[in-house]
C-alpha positions, 0 to 999 in steps of 0.5 A, spaced: 521 339 403 522 344 407 519 350 405 522 357 407 516 363 405 518 370 405 512 374 407 510 381 406 508 384 414 511 387 420 515 393 420 523 393 420 523 397 427 518 394 430 521 386 433 514 385 436 511 386 429 515 382 425 514 376 430 507 377 430 507 376 423 511 370 423 506 367 428 500 368 425 502 366 418 506 360 421 499 358 425 495 359 420 500 355 415 500 349 420 493 348 420 494 346 412 501 342 412 502 336 415 504 334 423 513 336 422 512 339 415 510 347 418 513 352 413 518 356 415 516 364 415 521 370 415 517 376 416 520 382 411 516 388 412 514 391 406 512 388 399 519 390 395 523 387 401 520 380 402 521 380 395 528 383 395 530 377 400 526 372 396 531 374 390 537 374 395 535 367 398 534 364 391 541 365 389 543 360 395 537 356 397 541 350 401 536 345 399 529 348 401 523 351 396 522 358 397 517 361 396 514 369 395 507 371 398 505 379 398 499 382 396 497 383 390 494 390 391 489 390 386 485 385 381 489 380 378 486 378 371 484 371 369 489 366 368 495 371 369 500 368 372 503 371 379 510 373 376 507 376 371 502 380 375 508 382 379 512 385 373 506 387 370 505 393 376 512 392 379 516 391 374 519 385 379 523 380 374 522 373 376 529 370 379 533 365 375 530 358 376 524 360 380 518 357 377 510 358 378 509 355 385 515 359 388 510 366 387 503 367 391 499 373 392 494 375 397 489 378 392 488 384 394 491 384 400 491 379 406 485 382 409 481 380 404 482 373 407 479 375 413 472 376 410 472 369 408 471 367 415 466 372 418 465 368 424 473 369 426 471 376 425 466 376 430 469 372 435 476 376 435 472 383 435 466 381 440 461 386 442 460 392 438 462 388 432 458 390 426 458 385 421 453 388 416 459 393 415 462 388 411 462 387 403 458 382 401 461 378 396 463 370 395 468 371 391 473 376 396 479 377 391 473 381 386 473 386 392 477 393 391 482 393 397 480 401 399 473 397 400 476 391 404 479 396 408 474 401 409 469 395 411 473 393 416 474 400 419 467 401 419 465 394 422 470 394 428 471 402 431 465 400 436 468 394 438 473 393 445 479 391 440 478 398 437 478 400 430 482 395 425 489 395 425 493 391 420 499 390 426 495 390 432 490 386 430 491 383 423 496 378 424 492 375 431 486 374 425 491 370 421 492 364 426 484 364 427 482 364 420 479 357 417 483 356 411 477 351 408 474 357 408 479 362 405 480 357 400 473 357 397 473 364 397 479 366 394 483 362 388 489 365 389 489 362 396 487 356 394 493 356 389 498 357 395 495 352 399 495 346 394 502 348 393 504 347 401 500 341 401 504 338 395 510 340 396 511 339 403 510 331 403 515 331 396 
């Protein structure tokens, strides 16, 4: 089945950033699904725009399976469905016809996934990268978003690439990280990747 994913990322006024976002997520997802089933990624800038675009898409899905992928922006209580988290935090109502497989979260933010693959971070930033400045926890979802951001900033400040920046570095890193390491460190990432694998061949 054709999959379309509305993702948080990029900037409406920066076409290159939107293109980088679309490409980065696309290159990550093509490591997960079988050849020929790569999802179409729609970069929507901010998270609210991603939800609104997804909701509009649900009105006329045209035979595709639509997904929403946004940062959780904080911890997600054990056993809490993504739609329930989004309703509690953002007051977003699940669109008619949407099921649990159609909303997924990056917990607590996209950058949390990078901490699961420290080798990719080290390779990308190179000399001057201070790996010991990163938070240490096997379950990356338990690391507060502020600690993730602060750790990345400290670890990269002396590198040639410069201090970590979401649009300048983040989407290039998405294309490099190992999804198997990410799914082992993040239950919500595992749920997303499992859904992609299952639905793509349905």
